[in-house]
C-alpha positions as CSV (number, residue, x, y, z in Angstrom):
1,M,4.7,-28.0,-4.1
2,K,2.1,-28.5,-1.3
3,K,5.2,-28.3,1.7
4,L,6.1,-24.9,-0.2
5,L,1.9,-24.0,0.0
6,L,2.0,-25.1,3.3
7,L,5.8,-22.9,4.6
8,C,4.2,-20.1,2.8
9,T,0.9,-20.4,4.6
10,I,2.7,-21.1,8.1
11,L,5.2,-17.8,8.0
12,L,1.6,-15.4,6.8
13,T,-0.1,-16.8,9.2
14,F,2.7,-16.3,12.2
15,G,4.0,-12.7,10.7
16,S,0.3,-11.8,11.1
17,I,0.0,-12.8,14.7
18,A,3.5,-10.6,15.6
19,I,2.4,-7.7,14.1
20,A,-1.3,-7.7,16.0
21,Q,-1.2,-5.6,19.3
22,N,-2.3,-8.1,22.3
23,P,-5.4,-6.5,23.9
24,T,-3.1,-2.9,25.2
25,T,-5.5,-0.6,27.6
26,I,-6.2,3.3,28.0
27,K,-7.4,5.2,30.9
28,V,-10.4,7.3,28.9
29,A,-12.4,9.8,30.9
30,G,-16.5,9.6,30.3
31,N,-20.0,8.8,31.4
32,C,-22.6,7.3,29.7
33,G,-23.7,4.7,26.9
34,M,-23.4,7.5,24.5
35,C,-19.8,8.2,25.6
36,K,-19.0,4.3,25.5
37,K,-20.0,4.5,21.8
38,N,-18.2,7.7,20.8
39,I,-14.9,6.2,21.8
40,E,-15.0,3.5,20.7
41,K,-15.6,4.6,17.2
42,A,-12.4,7.1,17.7
43,A,-10.6,4.7,18.6
44,K,-11.6,1.9,15.5
45,S,-11.5,5.3,13.3
46,A,-7.4,5.9,14.1
47,G,-7.3,1.8,13.3
48,A,-8.1,-0.4,16.6
49,S,-9.7,-3.5,15.1
50,T,-11.3,-4.0,18.4
51,A,-12.3,-1.4,21.2
52,I,-14.4,-1.6,24.2
53,W,-14.5,0.6,26.4
54,D,-15.7,-0.1,30.2
55,K,-18.2,2.9,31.9
56,V,-17.7,1.6,35.6
57,A,-13.6,1.6,34.9
58,K,-13.1,4.1,32.6
59,V,-10.7,1.8,30.7
60,L,-10.8,1.0,26.9
61,T,-9.4,-2.1,26.2
62,V,-8.3,-2.2,22.2
63,S,-6.1,-4.6,20.1
64,F,-4.6,-3.2,17.0
65,D,-1.8,-4.2,14.0
66,A,1.6,-1.9,15.2
67,A,2.3,-2.0,11.4
68,K,-1.0,0.6,10.7
69,T,-1.0,2.2,14.3
70,S,-0.2,3.2,17.7
71,V,-1.2,3.8,21.3
72,D,-0.4,7.3,20.6
73,K,-2.6,7.9,17.3
74,I,-5.6,6.0,19.0
75,E,-5.1,8.4,22.0
76,A,-4.7,11.6,19.9
77,S,-8.3,10.6,18.5
78,I,-9.8,9.8,21.3
79,A,-8.9,13.4,22.7
80,G,-10.4,14.8,19.0
81,A,-13.4,13.6,20.2
82,G,-13.4,15.7,23.4
83,Y,-12.5,12.5,25.7
84,D,-9.1,12.9,27.7
85,T,-7.5,9.9,27.9
86,E,-4.0,9.1,30.5
87,H,-1.9,10.5,28.1
88,K,-3.1,13.0,26.0
89,E,-5.7,15.6,26.6
90,A,-9.1,17.1,24.6
91,S,-9.1,20.5,23.7
92,I,-11.8,22.6,25.5
93,E,-13.5,23.1,22.0
94,A,-13.7,19.5,21.6
95,Y,-14.8,18.8,25.7
96,K,-17.3,21.8,25.2
97,K,-19.0,20.1,21.6
98,L,-20.4,16.5,23.8
99,D,-23.7,16.7,24.6
100,E,-24.3,17.0,28.3
101,C,-24.3,13.8,29.9
102,C,-21.2,13.0,28.0
103,Q,-19.2,16.3,29.8
104,Y,-17.2,14.2,32.6
105,E,-15.6,16.3,35.1
106,R,-12.3,17.1,34.1
107,K,-9.4,17.0,36.5
108,P,-6.8,20.5,37.0
109,K,-4.3,20.4,34.4
110,K,-1.0,19.7,35.5
111,Q,1.3,22.0,35.8
């Protein structure tokens, strides 16, 4: 019985490790400490277990369970909060809702 319990514990541990993503980085535009708070909150609301945005490098490092969310969903949530990511662009409306200090210089749209 003890061996069975130990085997189940080992399988559950390795199963959850296989699902969890290694840290992933995403480029995210922003300016200040308030941006950091908003970006990290948006990433976590989309399922990231950890989210740390580097204001200088403009890079968000996230970890998440791939069975529950994806980079695409995390980027969509961040764009919905008004911040452009490397693959998703915030709508003009979402961007304009940002506080003035958070309104970063946007790159022209690619055509």
